[in-house]
N, CA, C and O atoms as a GROMACS GRO file, in nm:
protein
  628
    1MET      N    1   9.195  13.395  11.386
    1MET     CA    2   9.062  13.287  11.395
    1MET      C    3   9.066  13.231  11.548
    1MET      O    4   9.180  13.198  11.579
    2ASP      N    5   8.993  13.217  11.628
    2ASP     CA    6   8.997  13.175  11.776
    2ASP      C    7   8.886  13.072  11.793
    2ASP      O    8   8.775  13.107  11.755
    3ILE      N    9   8.902  12.941  11.847
    3ILE     CA   10   8.820  12.851  11.825
    3ILE      C   11   8.784  12.872  11.976
    3ILE      O   12   8.862  12.912  12.062
    4ARG      N   13   8.614  12.826  11.997
    4ARG     CA   14   8.548  12.889  12.121
    4ARG      C   15   8.487  12.732  12.184
    4ARG      O   16   8.493  12.697  12.302
    5SER      N   17   8.440  12.667  12.090
    5SER     CA   18   8.398  12.554  12.122
    5SER      C   19   8.331  12.489  12.034
    5SER      O   20   8.305  12.522  11.919
    6LEU      N   21   8.291  12.348  12.120
    6LEU     CA   22   8.266  12.229  11.979
    6LEU      C   23   8.117  12.324  11.983
    6LEU      O   24   8.081  12.400  12.073
    7ASP      N   25   8.054  12.297  11.868
    7ASP     CA   26   7.912  12.350  11.841
    7ASP      C   27   7.821  12.256  11.863
    7ASP      O   28   7.728  12.282  11.938
    8HIS      N   29   7.833  12.127  11.801
    8HIS     CA   30   7.755  12.008  11.713
    8HIS      C   31   7.800  11.885  11.621
    8HIS      O   32   7.883  11.921  11.538
    9PHE      N   33   7.771  11.773  11.615
    9PHE     CA   34   7.759  11.678  11.529
    9PHE      C   35   7.645  11.666  11.464
    9PHE      O   36   7.539  11.722  11.493
   10THR      N   37   7.673  11.578  11.357
   10THR     CA   38   7.559  11.552  11.242
   10THR      C   39   7.614  11.429  11.193
   10THR      O   40   7.723  11.393  11.147
   11LEU      N   41   7.505  11.377  11.217
   11LEU     CA   42   7.514  11.231  11.103
   11LEU      C   43   7.336  11.248  11.025
   11LEU      O   44   7.228  11.306  11.033
   12ARG      N   45   7.423  11.138  10.943
   12ARG     CA   46   7.357  11.104  10.783
   12ARG      C   47   7.287  10.943  10.862
   12ARG      O   48   7.343  10.853  10.926
   13THR      N   49   7.108  10.968  10.808
   13THR     CA   50   7.089  10.846  10.883
   13THR      C   51   7.017  10.792  10.770
   13THR      O   52   7.011  10.870  10.676
   14ARG      N   53   6.950  10.657  10.751
   14ARG     CA   54   6.769  10.630  10.626
   14ARG      C   55   6.721  10.600  10.736
   14ARG      O   56   6.622  10.531  10.713
   15CYS      N   57   6.742  10.620  10.903
   15CYS     CA   58   6.619  10.570  10.961
   15CYS      C   59   6.582  10.646  11.082
   15CYS      O   60   6.579  10.604  11.198
   16LEU      N   61   6.552  10.767  11.036
   16LEU     CA   62   6.530  10.900  11.126
   16LEU      C   63   6.458  10.898  11.271
   16LEU      O   64   6.495  10.941  11.380
   17PRO      N   65   6.356  10.841  11.235
   17PRO     CA   66   6.242  10.849  11.371
   17PRO      C   67   6.326  10.712  11.456
   17PRO      O   68   6.310  10.712  11.578
   18GLU      N   69   6.372  10.654  11.424
   18GLU     CA   70   6.475  10.550  11.529
   18GLU      C   71   6.567  10.597  11.585
   18GLU      O   72   6.583  10.595  11.707
   19THR      N   73   6.685  10.677  11.456
   19THR     CA   74   6.763  10.706  11.548
   19THR      C   75   6.721  10.875  11.664
   19THR      O   76   6.793  10.915  11.755
   20THR      N   77   6.622  10.923  11.630
   20THR     CA   78   6.575  11.064  11.673
   20THR      C   79   6.520  10.964  11.791
   20THR      O   80   6.542  11.053  11.873
   21ALA      N   81   6.479  10.880  11.855
   21ALA     CA   82   6.438  10.823  11.937
   21ALA      C   83   6.504  10.725  12.025
   21ALA      O   84   6.459  10.681  12.131
   22PHE      N   85   6.647  10.687  11.952
   22PHE     CA   86   6.755  10.618  12.039
   22PHE      C   87   6.818  10.749  12.109
   22PHE      O   88   6.851  10.744  12.228
   23PHE      N   89   6.836  10.882  12.024
   23PHE     CA   90   6.916  10.999  12.136
   23PHE      C   91   6.825  11.064  12.221
   23PHE      O   92   6.886  11.112  12.317
   24GLU      N   93   6.675  11.090  12.226
   24GLU     CA   94   6.590  11.106  12.298
   24GLU      C   95   6.589  11.029  12.433
   24GLU      O   96   6.580  11.075  12.547
   25GLN      N   97   6.603  10.884  12.385
   25GLN     CA   98   6.629  10.811  12.498
   25GLN      C   99   6.711  10.772  12.567
   25GLN      O  100   6.682  10.743  12.683
   26VAL      N  101   6.830  10.760  12.522
   26VAL     CA  102   6.938  10.697  12.552
   26VAL      C  103   7.012  10.860  12.572
   26VAL      O  104   7.076  10.875  12.676
   27ALA      N  105   7.007  10.924  12.520
   27ALA     CA  106   7.089  11.051  12.589
   27ALA      C  107   7.051  11.155  12.630
   27ALA      O  108   7.125  11.239  12.682
   28GLY      N  109   6.921  11.168  12.610
   28GLY     CA  110   6.822  11.255  12.690
   28GLY      C  111   6.815  11.378  12.624
   28GLY      O  112   6.778  11.471  12.695
   29LEU      N  113   6.844  11.408  12.484
   29LEU     CA  114   6.784  11.506  12.378
   29LEU      C  115   6.669  11.481  12.373
   29LEU      O  116   6.604  11.380  12.400
   30ARG      N  117   6.625  11.654  12.310
   30ARG     CA  118   6.491  11.633  12.290
   30ARG      C  119   6.533  11.696  12.133
   30ARG      O  120   6.645  11.713  12.084
   31VAL      N  121   6.408  11.720  12.079
   31VAL     CA  122   6.402  11.759  11.943
   31VAL      C  123   6.336  11.940  11.975
   31VAL      O  124   6.257  11.987  12.058
   32GLY      N  125   6.414  11.999  11.864
   32GLY     CA  126   6.340  12.131  11.874
   32GLY      C  127   6.388  12.241  11.783
   32GLY      O  128   6.386  12.166  11.685
   33PRO      N  129   6.418  12.326  11.745
   33PRO     CA  130   6.351  12.405  11.625
   33PRO      C  131   6.490  12.380  11.582
   33PRO      O  132   6.589  12.364  11.653
   34ARG      N  133   6.476  12.381  11.377
   34ARG     CA  134   6.557  12.316  11.295
   34ARG      C  135   6.523  12.439  11.194
   34ARG      O  136   6.405  12.453  11.159
   35PRO      N  137   6.654  12.557  11.129
   35PRO     CA  138   6.634  12.629  11.036
   35PRO      C  139   6.541  12.534  10.889
   35PRO      O  140   6.528  12.414  10.863
   36ALA      N  141   6.516  12.603  10.854
   36ALA     CA  142   6.414  12.599  10.692
   36ALA      C  143   6.480  12.530  10.603
   36ALA      O  144   6.446  12.580  10.496
   37PHE      N  145   6.548  12.453  10.582
   37PHE     CA  146   6.652  12.372  10.513
   37PHE      C  147   6.564  12.295  10.451
   37PHE      O  148   6.467  12.247  10.511
   38LYS      N  149   6.591  12.273  10.304
   38LYS     CA  150   6.524  12.198  10.196
   38LYS      C  151   6.558  12.061  10.182
   38LYS      O  152   6.555  11.998  10.077
   39PHE      N  153   6.593  12.019  10.296
   39PHE     CA  154   6.634  11.836  10.340
   39PHE      C  155   6.578  11.807  10.437
   39PHE      O  156   6.594  11.889  10.528
   40ASP      N  157   6.487  11.685  10.470
   40ASP     CA  158   6.460  11.633  10.599
   40ASP      C  159   6.543  11.593  10.698
   40ASP      O  160   6.643  11.532  10.660
   41GLY      N  161   6.528  11.612  10.836
   41GLY     CA  162   6.611  11.602  10.947
   41GLY      C  163   6.533  11.637  11.043
   41GLY      O  164   6.416  11.664  11.017
   42ARG      N  165   6.601  11.646  11.223
   42ARG     CA  166   6.572  11.705  11.307
   42ARG      C  167   6.708  11.779  11.375
   42ARG      O  168   6.819  11.727  11.359
   43TRP      N  169   6.692  11.911  11.454
   43TRP     CA  170   6.783  11.888  11.530
   43TRP      C  171   6.707  11.839  11.714
   43TRP      O  172   6.596  11.838  11.768
   44LEU      N  173   6.849  11.807  11.752
   44LEU     CA  174   6.818  11.744  11.875
   44LEU      C  175   6.896  11.875  12.014
   44LEU      O  176   7.005  11.932  12.020
   45TYR      N  177   6.817  11.875  12.072
   45TYR     CA  178   6.859  11.968  12.182
   45TYR      C  179   6.866  11.884  12.365
   45TYR      O  180   6.802  11.793  12.418
   46ARG      N  181   6.994  11.989  12.414
   46ARG     CA  182   7.001  11.964  12.584
   46ARG      C  183   7.014  12.075  12.630
   46ARG      O  184   7.128  12.108  12.662
   47GLY      N  185   6.927  12.151  12.646
   47GLY     CA  186   6.857  12.258  12.707
   47GLY      C  187   6.853  12.342  12.558
   47GLY      O  188   6.774  12.307  12.470
   48ASP      N  189   6.932  12.440  12.544
   48ASP     CA  190   6.931  12.524  12.470
   48ASP      C  191   7.023  12.495  12.371
   48ASP      O  192   7.031  12.563  12.269
   49TRP      N  193   7.097  12.390  12.395
   49TRP     CA  194   7.188  12.356  12.242
   49TRP      C  195   7.192  12.279  12.212
   49TRP      O  196   7.206  12.180  12.284
   50ALA      N  197   7.180  12.276  12.049
   50ALA     CA  198   7.143  12.170  11.939
   50ALA      C  199   7.268  12.114  11.875
   50ALA      O  200   7.329  12.144  11.772
   51ALA      N  201   7.295  11.979  12.010
   51ALA     CA  202   7.408  11.943  12.006
   51ALA      C  203   7.446  11.865  11.904
   51ALA      O  204   7.559  11.869  11.855
   52LEU      N  205   7.295  11.741  11.843
   52LEU     CA  206   7.313  11.679  11.715
   52LEU      C  207   7.222  11.747  11.582
   52LEU      O  208   7.113  11.804  11.585
   53HIS      N  209   7.284  11.726  11.502
   53HIS     CA  210   7.180  11.720  11.410
   53HIS      C  211   7.156  11.614  11.310
   53HIS      O  212   7.256  11.557  11.265
   54LEU      N  213   7.055  11.584  11.273
   54LEU     CA  214   7.006  11.454  11.170
   54LEU      C  215   6.941  11.504  11.051
   54LEU      O  216   6.831  11.557  11.036
   55ALA      N  217   7.045  11.472  10.960
   55ALA     CA  218   7.009  11.483  10.844
   55ALA      C  219   6.982  11.350  10.794
   55ALA      O  220   7.058  11.254  10.808
   56VAL      N  221   6.860  11.348  10.728
   56VAL     CA  222   6.810  11.179  10.618
   56VAL      C  223   6.908  11.170  10.544
   56VAL      O  224   6.946  11.278  10.500
   57TYR      N  225   6.993  11.040  10.497
   57TYR     CA  226   7.040  10.991  10.423
   57TYR      C  227   6.987  10.950  10.329
   57TYR      O  228   6.936  10.839  10.321
   58ASP      N  229   6.991  11.063  10.214
   58ASP     CA  230   6.884  10.997  10.063
   58ASP      C  231   6.982  11.019   9.957
   58ASP      O  232   7.024  11.135   9.960
   59PRO      N  233   7.034  10.943   9.860
   59PRO     CA  234   7.150  10.962   9.789
   59PRO      C  235   7.096  11.057   9.662
   59PRO      O  236   7.160  11.139   9.596
   60ALA      N  237   6.935  11.012   9.648
   60ALA     CA  238   6.884  11.079   9.556
   60ALA      C  239   6.815  11.262   9.591
   60ALA      O  240   6.763  11.333   9.506
   61ASP      N  241   6.833  11.293   9.707
   61ASP     CA  242   6.828  11.421   9.763
   61ASP      C  243   6.902  11.532   9.726
   61ASP      O  244   6.995  11.556   9.802
   62GLU      N  245   6.885  11.615   9.621
   62GLU     CA  246   6.936  11.708   9.574
   62GLU      C  247   6.977  11.838   9.619
   62GLU      O  248   7.082  11.899   9.598
   63GLN      N  249   6.836  11.880   9.710
   63GLN     CA  250   6.873  11.963   9.821
   63GLN      C  251   6.979  11.929   9.912
   63GLN      O  252   7.060  12.013   9.954
   64LEU      N  253   6.981  11.808   9.943
   64LEU     CA  254   7.122  11.787  10.045
   64LEU      C  255   7.222  11.767  10.022
   64LEU      O  256   7.317  11.785  10.099
   65ARG      N  257   7.232  11.692   9.828
   65ARG     CA  258   7.381  11.707   9.854
   65ARG      C  259   7.422  11.852   9.814
   65ARG      O  260   7.538  11.893   9.812
   66ALA      N  261   7.251  11.961   9.766
   66ALA     CA  262   7.397  12.103   9.752
   66ALA      C  263   7.396  12.192   9.848
   66ALA      O  264   7.414  12.314   9.840
   67TYR      N  265   7.366  12.101   9.973
   67TYR     CA  266   7.422  12.186  10.094
   67TYR      C  267   7.490  12.101  10.166
   67TYR      O  268   7.534  12.157  10.266
   68LEU      N  269   7.521  11.976  10.158
   68LEU     CA  270   7.604  11.907  10.309
   68LEU      C  271   7.709  11.860  10.174
   68LEU      O  272   7.821  11.891  10.215
   69GLY      N  273   7.724  11.802  10.037
   69GLY     CA  274   7.764  11.772   9.966
   69GLY      C  275   7.712  11.621   9.985
   69GLY      O  276   7.618  11.596  10.061
   70ASP      N  277   7.795  11.499   9.895
   70ASP     CA  278   7.767  11.364   9.873
   70ASP      C  279   7.870  11.286   9.933
   70ASP      O  280   7.993  11.293   9.928
   71ARG      N  281   7.764  11.189  10.008
   71ARG     CA  282   7.828  11.090  10.084
   71ARG      C  283   7.786  10.965  10.076
   71ARG      O  284   7.666  10.943  10.091
   72GLN      N  285   7.886  10.850  10.048
   72GLN     CA  286   7.830  10.708   9.997
   72GLN      C  287   7.781  10.632  10.143
   72GLN      O  288   7.866  10.618  10.231
   73ALA      N  289   7.672  10.596  10.160
   73ALA     CA  290   7.681  10.469  10.272
   73ALA      C  291   7.764  10.341  10.295
   73ALA      O  292   7.774  10.263  10.200
   74ALA      N  293   7.808  10.320  10.379
   74ALA     CA  294   7.898  10.205  10.377
   74ALA      C  295   7.807  10.134  10.389
   74ALA      O  296   7.706  10.156  10.456
   75PRO      N  297   7.835  10.024  10.314
   75PRO     CA  298   7.763   9.836  10.254
   75PRO      C  299   7.669   9.800  10.364
   75PRO      O  300   7.717   9.779  10.476
   76GLY      N  301   7.551   9.793  10.347
   76GLY     CA  302   7.502   9.714  10.436
   76GLY      C  303   7.462   9.835  10.588
   76GLY      O  304   7.435   9.808  10.705
   77ASN      N  305   7.470   9.908  10.548
   77ASN     CA  306   7.501  10.031  10.662
   77ASN      C  307   7.364  10.090  10.653
   77ASN      O  308   7.297  10.076  10.550
   78THR      N  309   7.315  10.164  10.766
   78THR     CA  310   7.206  10.242  10.761
   78THR      C  311   7.212  10.408  10.764
   78THR      O  312   7.133  10.502  10.762
   79GLY      N  313   7.350  10.386  10.768
   79GLY     CA  314   7.370  10.551  10.696
   79GLY      C  315   7.490  10.550  10.630
   79GLY      O  316   7.517  10.470  10.540
   80THR      N  317   7.570  10.642  10.676
   80THR     CA  318   7.694  10.694  10.562
   80THR      C  319   7.776  10.593  10.666
   80THR      O  320   7.889  10.604  10.617
   81GLY      N  321   7.791  10.502  10.777
   81GLY     CA  322   7.918  10.446  10.855
   81GLY      C  323   7.991  10.606  10.927
   81GLY      O  324   8.097  10.587  10.987
   82ALA      N  325   7.961  10.695  10.924
   82ALA     CA  326   8.054  10.788  10.979
   82ALA      C  327   7.984  10.916  11.014
   82ALA      O  328   7.914  10.973  10.930
   83VAL      N  329   8.007  10.973  11.165
   83VAL     CA  330   7.992  11.085  11.152
   83VAL      C  331   8.034  11.221  11.082
   83VAL      O  332   8.136  11.286  11.106
   84ASP      N  333   7.919  11.256  10.977
   84ASP     CA  334   7.919  11.360  10.850
   84ASP      C  335   8.034  11.432  10.871
   84ASP      O  336   8.132  11.429  10.796
   85HIS      N  337   8.019  11.534  11.028
   85HIS     CA  338   8.095  11.637  11.004
   85HIS      C  339   8.083  11.706  11.145
   85HIS      O  340   7.969  11.723  11.188
   86ILE      N  341   8.198  11.752  11.228
   86ILE     CA  342   8.170  11.811  11.357
   86ILE      C  343   8.184  12.007  11.325
   86ILE      O  344   8.197  12.062  11.216
   87ALA      N  345   8.178  12.059  11.438
   87ALA     CA  346   8.173  12.189  11.373
   87ALA      C  347   8.187  12.252  11.537
   87ALA      O  348   8.140  12.225  11.648
   88PHE      N  349   8.299  12.374  11.466
   88PHE     CA  350   8.332  12.439  11.625
   88PHE      C  351   8.297  12.610  11.573
   88PHE      O  352   8.305  12.678  11.470
   89ARG      N  353   8.259  12.624  11.697
   89ARG     CA  354   8.204  12.782  11.713
   89ARG      C  355   8.335  12.887  11.734
   89ARG      O  356   8.417  12.889  11.826
   90CYS      N  357   8.326  12.956  11.636
   90CYS     CA  358   8.428  13.029  11.605
   90CYS      C  359   8.437  13.206  11.594
   90CYS      O  360   8.337  13.271  11.562
   91ASN      N  361   8.558  13.264  11.622
   91ASN     CA  362   8.544  13.425  11.586
   91ASN      C  363   8.658  13.457  11.493
   91ASN      O  364   8.747  13.372  11.486
   92GLY      N  365   8.666  13.538  11.438
   92GLY     CA  366   8.737  13.622  11.306
   92GLY      C  367   8.758  13.514  11.155
   92GLY      O  368   8.847  13.446  11.104
   93LEU      N  369   8.619  13.551  11.130
   93LEU     CA  370   8.651  13.445  10.993
   93LEU      C  371   8.710  13.544  10.895
   93LEU      O  372   8.695  13.482  10.790
   94PRO      N  373   8.773  13.669  10.858
   94PRO     CA  374   8.844  13.709  10.763
   94PRO      C  375   8.917  13.672  10.776
   94PRO      O  376   8.965  13.621  10.676
   95SER      N  377   9.016  13.656  10.936
   95SER     CA  378   9.186  13.622  10.901
   95SER      C  379   9.158  13.417  10.890
   95SER      O  380   9.240  13.339  10.842
   96PHE      N  381   9.036  13.382  10.944
   96PHE     CA  382   9.030  13.221  10.879
   96PHE      C  383   9.026  13.209  10.758
   96PHE      O  384   9.086  13.110  10.716
   97GLU      N  385   8.969  13.282  10.671
   97GLU     CA  386   8.969  13.256  10.538
   97GLU      C  387   9.109  13.304  10.426
   97GLU      O  388   9.131  13.263  10.313
   98ALA      N  389   9.176  13.388  10.494
   98ALA     CA  390   9.250  13.462  10.479
   98ALA      C  391   9.404  13.324  10.490
   98ALA      O  392   9.498  13.308  10.412
   99ARG      N  393   9.370  13.253  10.612
   99ARG     CA  394   9.479  13.128  10.678
   99ARG      C  395   9.462  13.037  10.499
   99ARG      O  396   9.551  13.000  10.422
  100LEU      N  397   9.292  13.026  10.483
  100LEU     CA  398   9.319  12.899  10.416
  100LEU      C  399   9.342  12.933  10.287
  100LEU      O  400   9.372  12.843  10.210
  101ARG      N  401   9.332  13.054  10.245
  101ARG     CA  402   9.361  13.074  10.075
  101ARG      C  403   9.540  13.057  10.118
  101ARG      O  404   9.595  12.979  10.040
  102SER      N  405   9.611  13.100  10.197
  102SER     CA  406   9.733  13.113  10.199
  102SER      C  407   9.784  12.961  10.227
  102SER      O  408   9.906  12.948  10.217
  103LEU      N  409   9.715  12.849  10.259
  103LEU     CA  410   9.724  12.728  10.240
  103LEU      C  411   9.698  12.659  10.143
  103LEU      O  412   9.719  12.538  10.128
  104ALA      N  413   9.654  12.728  10.075
  104ALA     CA  414   9.616  12.682   9.934
  104ALA      C  415   9.449  12.538   9.952
  104ALA      O  416   9.412  12.444   9.882
  105MET      N  417   9.413  12.584  10.046
  105MET     CA  418   9.346  12.455  10.131
  105MET      C  419   9.166  12.493  10.101
  105MET      O  420   9.107  12.581  10.165
  106PRO      N  421   9.097  12.404   9.988
  106PRO     CA  422   8.991  12.414   9.949
  106PRO      C  423   8.907  12.404  10.098
  106PRO      O  424   8.933  12.349  10.205
  107TYR      N  425   8.795  12.484  10.048
  107TYR     CA  426   8.727  12.515  10.143
  107TYR      C  427   8.579  12.562  10.028
  107TYR      O  428   8.587  12.626   9.924
  108ARG      N  429   8.420  12.489  10.109
  108ARG     CA  430   8.311  12.553  10.100
  108ARG      C  431   8.247  12.636  10.243
  108ARG      O  432   8.242  12.608  10.363
  109ALA      N  433   8.194  12.772  10.148
  109ALA     CA  434   8.140  12.869  10.212
  109ALA      C  435   7.980  12.885  10.231
  109ALA      O  436   7.920  12.937  10.138
  110ARG      N  437   7.931  12.857  10.306
  110ARG     CA  438   7.740  12.879  10.301
  110ARG      C  439   7.708  12.966  10.427
  110ARG      O  440   7.775  12.971  10.530
  111THR      N  441   7.574  13.045  10.395
  111THR     CA  442   7.517  13.090  10.495
  111THR      C  443   7.394  13.039  10.508
  111THR      O  444   7.302  13.042  10.426
  112VAL      N  445   7.397  12.971  10.659
  112VAL     CA  446   7.267  12.923  10.742
  112VAL      C  447   7.134  12.986  10.737
  112VAL      O  448   7.108  13.076  10.817
  113PRO      N  449   7.002  12.926  10.604
  113PRO     CA  450   6.898  12.997  10.612
  113PRO      C  451   6.864  13.019  10.777
  113PRO      O  452   6.923  12.983  10.879
  114ASP      N  453   6.731  13.100  10.751
  114ASP     CA  454   6.704  13.161  10.905
  114ASP      C  455   6.782  13.269  10.988
  114ASP      O  456   6.750  13.387  11.006
  115LEU      N  457   6.912  13.192  11.043
  115LEU     CA  458   6.996  13.233  11.138
  115LEU      C  459   7.120  13.302  11.076
  115LEU      O  460   7.203  13.372  11.134
  116HIS      N  461   7.115  13.271  10.959
  116HIS     CA  462   7.279  13.393  10.820
  116HIS      C  463   7.374  13.374  10.939
  116HIS      O  464   7.405  13.482  10.989
  117GLU      N  465   7.433  13.260  11.002
  117GLU     CA  466   7.525  13.252  11.039
  117GLU      C  467   7.668  13.192  10.916
  117GLU      O  468   7.586  13.153  10.832
  118HIS      N  469   7.730  13.178  10.886
  118HIS     CA  470   7.862  13.203  10.812
  118HIS      C  471   7.941  13.051  10.826
  118HIS      O  472   8.033  13.024  10.903
  119GLN      N  473   7.893  12.984  10.753
  119GLN     CA  474   7.946  12.858  10.769
  119GLN      C  475   8.094  12.819  10.671
  119GLN      O  476   8.122  12.861  10.558
  120VAL      N  477   8.168  12.729  10.756
  120VAL     CA  478   8.322  12.710  10.642
  120VAL      C  479   8.372  12.614  10.656
  120VAL      O  480   8.451  12.615  10.751
  121PHE      N  481   8.362  12.485  10.582
  121PHE     CA  482   8.358  12.410  10.527
  121PHE      C  483   8.435  12.319  10.481
  121PHE      O  484   8.427  12.288  10.362
  122VAL      N  485   8.583  12.220  10.616
  122VAL     CA  486   8.697  12.166  10.533
  122VAL      C  487   8.667  12.075  10.533
  122VAL      O  488   8.564  12.036  10.588
  123VAL      N  489   8.766  11.987  10.452
  123VAL     CA  490   8.826  11.793  10.498
  123VAL      C  491   8.949  11.805  10.528
  123VAL      O  492   9.038  11.849  10.456
  124ASP      N  493   8.958  11.759  10.654
  124ASP     CA  494   9.026  11.679  10.658
  124ASP      C  495   9.156  11.582  10.631
  124ASP      O  496   9.085  11.481  10.622
  125PRO      N  497   9.241  11.548  10.617
  125PRO     CA  498   9.342  11.439  10.541
  125PRO      C  499   9.240  11.300  10.571
  125PRO      O  500   9.255  11.204  10.494
  126ASN      N  501   9.169  11.293  10.648
  126ASN     CA  502   9.147  11.170  10.706
  126ASN      C  503   8.938  11.143  10.614
  126ASN      O  504   8.857  11.059  10.655
  127GLY      N  505   8.915  11.233  10.507
  127GLY     CA  506   8.810  11.255  10.468
  127GLY      C  507   8.719  11.364  10.592
  127GLY      O  508   8.654  11.446  10.527
  128ALA      N  509   8.705  11.378  10.691
  128ALA     CA  510   8.598  11.408  10.761
  128ALA      C  511   8.567  11.561  10.747
  128ALA      O  512   8.668  11.628  10.766
  129THR      N  513   8.486  11.613  10.726
  129THR     CA  514   8.466  11.741  10.743
  129THR      C  515   8.433  11.816  10.873
  129THR      O  516   8.344  11.785  10.953
  130VAL      N  517   8.517  11.914  10.881
  130VAL     CA  518   8.502  12.031  11.010
  130VAL      C  519   8.455  12.139  10.962
  130VAL      O  520   8.522  12.193  10.874
  131GLU      N  521   8.339  12.196  11.001
  131GLU     CA  522   8.274  12.333  10.991
  131GLU      C  523   8.312  12.440  11.051
  131GLU      O  524   8.380  12.372  11.128
  132PHE      N  525   8.332  12.553  11.090
  132PHE     CA  526   8.380  12.620  11.156
  132PHE      C  527   8.254  12.750  11.150
  132PHE      O  528   8.252  12.814  11.044
  133ILE      N  529   8.191  12.774  11.216
  133ILE     CA  530   8.066  12.869  11.261
  133ILE      C  531   8.084  13.009  11.312
  133ILE      O  532   8.113  13.040  11.428
  134PHE      N  533   8.060  13.096  11.205
  134PHE     CA  534   8.060  13.236  11.258
  134PHE      C  535   7.965  13.308  11.294
  134PHE      O  536   7.853  13.264  11.266
  135SER      N  537   7.969  13.402  11.346
  135SER     CA  538   7.817  13.528  11.312
  135SER      C  539   7.803  13.621  11.240
  135SER      O  540   7.867  13.717  11.195
  136SER      N  541   7.719  13.584  11.236
  136SER     CA  542   7.667  13.698  11.072
  136SER      C  543   7.665  13.825  11.110
  136SER      O  544   7.579  13.890  11.052
  137SER      N  545   7.729  13.882  11.187
  137SER     CA  546   7.793  13.981  11.254
  137SER      C  547   7.907  14.026  11.186
  137SER      O  548   7.935  14.144  11.163
  138GLU      N  549   7.998  13.887  11.145
  138GLU     CA  550   8.156  13.891  11.114
  138GLU      C  551   8.151  13.925  10.938
  138GLU      O  552   8.056  13.890  10.868
  139ASP      N  553   8.278  14.002  10.882
  139ASP     CA  554   8.228  13.990  10.722
  139ASP      C  555   8.246  13.882  10.656
  139ASP      O  556   8.357  13.837  10.684
  140ALA      N  557   8.175  13.798  10.558
  140ALA     CA  558   8.222  13.703  10.502
  140ALA      C  559   8.251  13.784  10.357
  140ALA      O  560   8.216  13.896  10.322
  141SER      N  561   8.329  13.679  10.287
  141SER     CA  562   8.374  13.734  10.161
  141SER      C  563   8.282  13.686  10.092
  141SER      O  564   8.315  13.710   9.976
  142TRP      N  565   8.186  13.633  10.092
  142TRP     CA  566   8.077  13.588   9.979
  142TRP      C  567   7.947  13.681   9.999
  142TRP      O  568   7.920  13.728  10.109
  143GLU      N  569   7.878  13.700   9.898
  143GLU     CA  570   7.835  13.788   9.881
  143GLU      C  571   7.642  13.738   9.972
  143GLU      O  572   7.575  13.634   9.969
  144GLY      N  573   7.623  13.860  10.029
  144GLY     CA  574   7.465  13.888  10.147
  144GLY      C  575   7.520  13.761  10.232
  144GLY      O  576   7.631  13.720  10.266
  145THR      N  577   7.333  13.704  10.256
  145THR     CA  578   7.312  13.571  10.318
  145THR      C  579   7.186  13.499  10.243
  145THR      O  580   7.073  13.469  10.282
  146ALA      N  581   7.252  13.484  10.124
  146ALA     CA  582   7.104  13.401  10.052
  146ALA      C  583   7.137  13.288  10.092
  146ALA      O  584   7.250  13.261  10.132
  147GLU      N  585   7.012  13.184  10.084
  147GLU     CA  586   7.029  12.990  10.120
  147GLU      C  587   7.118  12.984   9.968
  147GLU      O  588   7.122  13.038   9.857
  148TYR      N  589   7.192  12.858  10.064
  148TYR     CA  590   7.291  12.760   9.975
  148TYR      C  591   7.373  12.908   9.894
  148TYR      O  592   7.337  12.925   9.777
  149ALA      N  593   7.475  13.006   9.946
  149ALA     CA  594   7.559  13.124   9.933
  149ALA      C  595   7.657  12.996   9.820
  149ALA      O  596   7.658  12.873   9.832
  150PRO      N  597   7.731  13.083   9.716
  150PRO     CA  598   7.794  13.003   9.660
  150PRO      C  599   7.930  12.953   9.689
  150PRO      O  600   8.023  13.032   9.698
  151ALA      N  601   7.946  12.823   9.703
  151ALA     CA  602   8.086  12.832   9.761
  151ALA      C  603   8.192  12.909   9.706
  151ALA      O  604   8.207  12.957   9.594
  152GLN      N  605   8.283  12.912   9.835
  152GLN     CA  606   8.421  12.953   9.816
  152GLN      C  607   8.533  12.866   9.834
  152GLN      O  608   8.538  12.789   9.931
  153THR      N  609   8.654  12.875   9.719
  153THR     CA  610   8.731  12.763   9.736
  153THR      C  611   8.868  12.814   9.651
  153THR      O  612   8.882  12.869   9.542
  154SER      N  613   8.947  12.776   9.738
  154SER     CA  614   9.092  12.730   9.603
  154SER      C  615   9.084  12.627   9.539
  154SER      O  616   9.155  12.635   9.438
  155ASP      N  617   9.036  12.537   9.547
  155ASP     CA  618   8.999  12.411   9.477
  155ASP      C  619   8.849  12.374   9.532
  155ASP      O  620   8.824  12.398   9.650
  156ALA      N  621   8.734  12.310   9.437
  156ALA     CA  622   8.618  12.287   9.475
  156ALA      C  623   8.614  12.105   9.582
  156ALA      O  624   8.660  11.995   9.554
  157VAL      N  625   8.542  12.152   9.695
  157VAL     CA  626   8.532  12.056   9.781
  157VAL      C  627   8.442  11.946   9.767
  157VAL      O  628   8.438  11.858   9.853
   0.00000   0.00000   0.00000
């Protein structure tokens, strides 16, 4: 696997309009296209780069939990109290999966709706989720490009 660049970061928030306005006004990002996920959120862009993904924090949202996993908000906080995950755009999905299996490293694999890109989520020792994104042209060990493809794990994450 070869990491080429940081792809995006994701924040979960209970105040989507205010968080969107903050990043538009302070960072100069603009709301742009977002795949048809079954949970609310926004993608904010710098030019054609979707640098920030916002997801509404709602512990009762089953679709959000099914896709991104469960996160608990810090007491008194309006979001999770931390960045949800960081993502790297990569090449070499088969060798990356082989490396994870050889390390007995738990991971979750998905295919993004509409975009059909492959995602592999791994949790670091601090509890931070790191996403590795691969082109749809790469071979994935999981079946097809079905929305919310079954998790591939050595242990469930």
